N, C-alpha and C positions, 0 to 999 in steps of 0.2 A: 155361608156357615154349613158344616157338616151336620145332617140331622141322624143321630144315633137312637137306636132301640136297643135296650137292656131287657131282656126277659128274665123273671125269677129276681126282678128288683125289689121285692118284697123281704128277700132272704139276705143272709149275712154278707156273702161275696158280692151279691148284685147290687145291694145298696151302696155299699162302698165304693164299687166300680162307678156307679152311676152319679156319686156325689163329687168323684174325682175327675171325671169326664165333664161334668157341668163347670166346674172349676176352671178347666182348662179351656172353656168357652165354646164347647158344643153345645147344640140344642138337644136335650135328652129326653126321651119317651121312656117310662118305666112300666112295665107289665107284670102283674101277678094275680094270683087268687085272692091276695091280700095286701094290705099296707105294711111295710116295715113295722115291726113292733116299737122301734124308736123313731117314727116318721117324723120328718120335718119337710117343709116345702124346698128345702136345698137339695132334696134326693133328685128330682127331675122337673123339666119345666112342664110335662105332662105326665099325669100317671093315671093307666087304665087298669080297672079291674077286670080280667078276662081269664076265661078258662081254655087254656090253650090245647087242651084234649079235643077243643071242637075247631075244625078247619075254619070257619067263617070268622071267628075270633082272632084265629093267627094272622087271617088275610087282614083283619082290621087294624091289627097291631102294625102292620108293615106301611100303612098309608103314608105317604110323603116321607119315607126312610131313605137313608143312604147306605148305613152299615148296620149289621145286626151283631151283638153279643148274646148269644144263647145259653143262659145260665139256668133257665127253668127246669126244676126236677123235683121229683118227691124223694126225698133223701132224708139221711139222719145219722147218728152214729151206729155203733155195733149193735147195740141193743133193738134200733129199729130196722136196720137193712137186714138182719139175720132171722128175723120173724114176720117180714112183710113182702117175701119174694113175689109173689103172684100180683100185689097192688103195685108195686114198684115197677115192675117189667110191663105191666098193663099201662099204667099212667105215663111213664116217662117215654114209651115207645109211641104213644099216641102224641104227646107233646113234640117230640122231635121230628116225627114224620111231617106234622102238621106246619111247624115252624119252618123247616126247611123248603118244604114245598111251596109255602106262601111267600117265602123269600125268592124262591126262582120266579115264581108268578110276576111278583111284585118288582122283578128286574134288579134286586139288591146287589151293590157294588162288590161289597166284601162281607163275610159271614164268618163269625168267630163261634167254635164250638168247643164247650166245656167238658172234656172227658176226665178220666180218674185213674189213679194209679191201681184202683180196684181192677182193671183189665188184666194185670199181670198176672201169668199163671201160678196157681198154688203151688206147684211142685218147686218153684222157683223161692218159696216163702217158708220152708218147713222148720228152719231153726232161726235163733235170735240173732246169729252173727252172719247174717246173709250177705250174699254179694249184692252191691248196689245195682238197680234194675236199669238197663239199658233200653232204649226206646225199641230196638229190634228183637227183644227177648219176649215181646207180646205173643209170639206165635213159636210152637204150636200152642194154640188157646187153651187155657183151661181157668178162668176167673173162678172166684170162691164163690161168689153170690149171683143172685139174678141182676143185683145192681151193676156188677161188672161186665156181666154179658151184654146188658142193655148199652151200657157205654161202648163196648167194643163193637156191637152191632151198628151203633150210629156212627162210628169213626168209618165204618166201611161204607154207609150210606153216603157220608159226606165225601168220601173219596170218589164214588162213581159219581155224585153230582158234579163235582169239580171236572172230571174228566169228559162226563157226556153233554154238560150244560154250560161249560166255560165258567163256572162261578169260582170268585177268589174265596177260599176256604182256609181257614187256619185252625189249627187243632191242639189244645194243650191238655196234659195229664197233670192234674193237681196231685201233690202229696200234701195231704193231712194241713189244712190250712186252719189257722186260728188267729183269735184278736179280740177286742172289745165289740160290744153290740151284736154279738152272736147268739144263738140259742144255747141257754145255760143251765135248763132244767126241762123236766117234761117227758125225758125219753128218747128225743132227738139230737140231743148234745152230744159232742165229741169228747175224747179223753181230756184235753186240756181244760175245757170248760168244766167238766163233770169234777174232775180234781180241783179246781179252784174252787167250786160251789161246796165240796165236801170239806175242805179245809176252812173256807170261810165260816161256814156253820159250826164246824168244831171249836174254833177260836171264840166266836161269839158266845157259844152255849158252854164253853169250858170243858168240852169232852176231850178224851185224851188218845184218840183212834178214829181212822177212817177205814173204809172197805175198799178193795179194789179186785176185780174180777179176775179170776185164775192167780197164777203165782206172781205175775207182775213182771215176769222176765221177758215177756213179747216186747219186740222193740220197733221203733216207727221214728221218721224224722218228721220235723213239724216246722212249716212255714209261717211267718207272721202276714197278716193281712196286708200292709202297706207294702211288702215286697211283691205279693201276689198281684196286687192290682198294677203295680209298675210293670211287671212281667208280662201281664194280658196284654197291655198296651204295646209293649216292644214288639212281641210276637205279631199282634194284628199288623202293625207297621213294618212289618218285614217282609221278604220275599220268600220265606220258608214254608212249605206246603205240606210238610210231614207232621205227624203228632209229634210233640216235644214235651218232655218233663218239665214242671215247674215245681220245685220245692228246696227244701234245704236238704244237705248231703250229711248231716251231722245225725247219726244215730243214738237214740236213748233208750233205754228200757222205760216201761211204766213206772217202775219202781223209783226209777232216777228222776223222772219226770215229776213224781208225787214230792221228793226230796228237794228238788229245786223250788217248787212252790212253797213247799214250807219255809224255806230259807227266807224267800221274799216275804212270806208273812210272819216270819220271826215266832214260828212255833215249832215244837217237836212233838210229832203224834206217833203212834204205834200204827201199823199196818195191817190190818186183818185181811187175808185173802179170802175170798169167798167164789162160789160158783158162778158163772156168768160167761157170756159171750165174749171171746177174745179176737176173734179174726184170725188171720194168718200169724205165724209164729213171728216174723221179721219182716219189715220192709224198709229199704232205704232207696233214695234217689240218686241214680249216677247223673252227674250234672255236666259231663263232659261236653255233650252237644248242646246245652244250653249257653255255655259259655261260649263255644265256637261259633254259634250262630248268631248270639244277641250280642256278644262281648259283654257279658253280665252275667252275675249271678246273684240270689238273694244275700242282702246285707245285713241285716237285723239279726242280733243274736238271739238265740234261744230266750236267754235270760231277760234280756230287753223286753222282748216281745210280752214274755209272761208276766213281767212286772206289770205293763201296762193292762194286760187281761185280767190279772187278778185285782187290781185295784179297782176296775170298772165292775168286776162280779162282786167283788166284796162290798161295794156300794148298794148294788141290787140286792143283794142278801141282806144286809142290815136293815135296809127300807121294809124288806118283807118281814123281816123277824120283830122289828120296832112297832109295826102296824099289826102285830099278833098273827 
């Protein structure tokens, strides 16, 4: 039985991945600074609370492990990553350097690093109707935030570890993953969860409007968590060694996203545009290489994914509201 380590298993994608791997019959160890908010014993066979900013902890996490999925990161939505540059760059650099070196020292067979579409240059994302981003467009480099620079740096670090130490490393670039059981309030949530929360509260309280940062015409593509988990494992088990996009290639504006969720919630609300961080003006994934390499692209529609996400967030909102 392959023994697998998922770092960041207390987070949204990490917990979903750990559960799926365990269902498939792998022995799974989860590591994080905290248990998942919606923790259950089905997440992992062994769950360790470890601070991977410390090398000894990273080495402890590797004991007896065959494969590593490295998802641990200090991150959040635009409200967080645009206001915590130093903290993100410091914490994530330590996490990634320690985890990769500990994996090398432990003789790990295969290592999976989760990068981000945030590595793509800002100069390619200055208008809403952007050209979809191909993997080779990462250079000349100009990520917008420290989060993007840190991810790009670690991609380069992984490349050299593979070349110089013979490690089998796979790298994915996520494009806006969303779904149930993720962060939906507190400042670290991303746009789909934030809008689901705002619309749910408006419906429960009888309000007639919600707020959106900026003019709402900034564009993104959004990928449902089940597709993300499937794509991760397809890439891990492939022979492809270069960074690969993982996301949907259907681009929508934040205003459009809000209206899709309103339709799901069966409410009509006014949108008030207010000042707030917006990130790049537009971003979309080019999935040509993903399809060519994996013979697969994400299958779950934005509407179907949002319906599941809204139902789950509505339940959380209602429980909090009913408890005062």
